[in-house]
DODOKE-130430 format. One line per field, with one value per residue (C-alpha): x, y, z. Coordinates in steps of 0.1 Angstrom, whole numbers. Layout:
residues N
east: (X_...)
north: (Y_...)
up: (Z_...)
***
This chain:
residues 175
east: (0_12_12_-19_-40_-29_-39_-73_-81_-72_-97_-125_-119_-119_-152_-169_-158_-168_-203_-208_-198_-221_-250_-247_-245_-277_-299_-319_-318_-349_-362_-389_-412_-415_-448_-464_-472_-465_-500_-526_-550_-579_-605_-584_-577_-614_-624_-601_-612_-648_-640_-624_-653_-677_-657_-658_-695_-703_-679_-695_-730_-722_-704_-737_-757_-775_-775_-809_-833_-837_-858_-835_-804_-772_-746_-738_-738_-773_-789_-799_-829_-827_-814_-792_-774_-768_-755_-731_-717_-712_-695_-670_-661_-659_-692_-719_-755_-787_-802_-836_-845_-867_-838_-814_-838_-844_-808_-789_-778_-804_-795_-814_-819_-799_-769_-768_-733_-722_-728_-756_-789_-822_-855_-890_-923_-940_-975_-987_-976_-979_-949_-926_-896_-875_-838_-811_-775_-770_-741_-745_-762_-797_-789_-790_-785_-811_-826_-861_-880_-890_-882_-859_-822_-801_-803_-802_-830_-835_-845_-864_-885_-921_-926_-895_-902_-937_-926_-893_-893_-857_-820_-796_-759_-736_-704)
north: (0_34_62_81_49_44_80_74_40_49_78_59_28_50_66_33_17_48_48_11_16_46_30_-2_17_37_6_-6_-43_-59_-90_-112_-132_-168_-183_-149_-146_-113_-108_-80_-82_-107_-80_-61_-93_-102_-67_-68_-103_-91_-60_-83_-107_-78_-66_-101_-104_-70_-76_-109_-95_-67_-91_-111_-82_-93_-130_-144_-154_-191_-206_-227_-213_-205_-201_-175_-203_-216_-184_-172_-169_-143_-167_-186_-153_-148_-184_-179_-146_-157_-189_-168_-151_-185_-180_-206_-194_-214_-220_-203_-167_-177_-197_-169_-144_-168_-176_-144_-118_-91_-55_-24_-6_24_1_-16_-21_-34_-72_-73_-89_-71_-89_-82_-99_-111_-96_-125_-153_-148_-169_-162_-138_-120_-111_-89_-80_-44_-26_8_42_26_2_-36_-63_-90_-115_-101_-130_-150_-135_-109_-106_-98_-61_-32_-25_7_9_41_26_27_-11_-20_5_-10_-46_-43_-66_-65_-70_-97_-103_-133_-113)
up: (0_-8_17_3_6_42_50_35_51_87_90_72_94_125_115_107_140_160_144_151_188_192_175_196_228_221_215_244_252_239_257_243_264_252_240_233_195_180_165_166_195_189_185_159_140_139_129_99_89_91_69_43_44_39_9_-6_-2_-17_-46_-55_-51_-75_-99_-100_-114_-146_-137_-144_-116_-112_-84_-62_-80_-62_-88_-115_-141_-133_-119_-84_-63_-35_-8_-32_-40_-3_1_-29_-18_18_7_-12_21_39_58_58_59_58_23_26_33_62_78_71_88_118_125_116_142_146_138_135_102_114_120_86_72_38_34_60_49_45_46_32_35_4_2_-20_4_41_51_22_27_2_10_-3_4_17_-1_15_10_11_-17_-18_-44_-48_-72_-76_-92_-122_-155_-140_-132_-102_-97_-73_-48_-29_8_1_-26_-14_-20_0_27_32_33_52_82_94_90_100_98_97_104)
***
């Protein structure tokens, strides 16, 4: 090594070593407890999972717009009835719901109309048949997606529509 190289290496080496020593001395010692997973708290984890599931349900409901109504249908290939659309969209989010609108209404978690969130279910009585129910998937801002009936396609419904206002009987959630 020539003299100019030695003059350069010594100051650079001194600076690097000094920086390493200073940085090491300013770090606090970190101790980890064993057997404690480094995860978000349970409630936060569940909340984010629920948000993701809601997005999946709403996405699949909107993607089903235009699919023809088929009594007993629960697939975009064969068509949907109202409860079949709900079964399909919830399965996409890894949620199992009962097959019929009545069973969905009877077993879902009650919630008030003012607390509706995306992917919650809205239910209406059928004026033609006393025991029959109709259901849709709420997507926000007073709008829901549903399979309205024979000869029609999956479409939007509006909570402020006089027909739906009159026949609304409640909301349920599986999230």
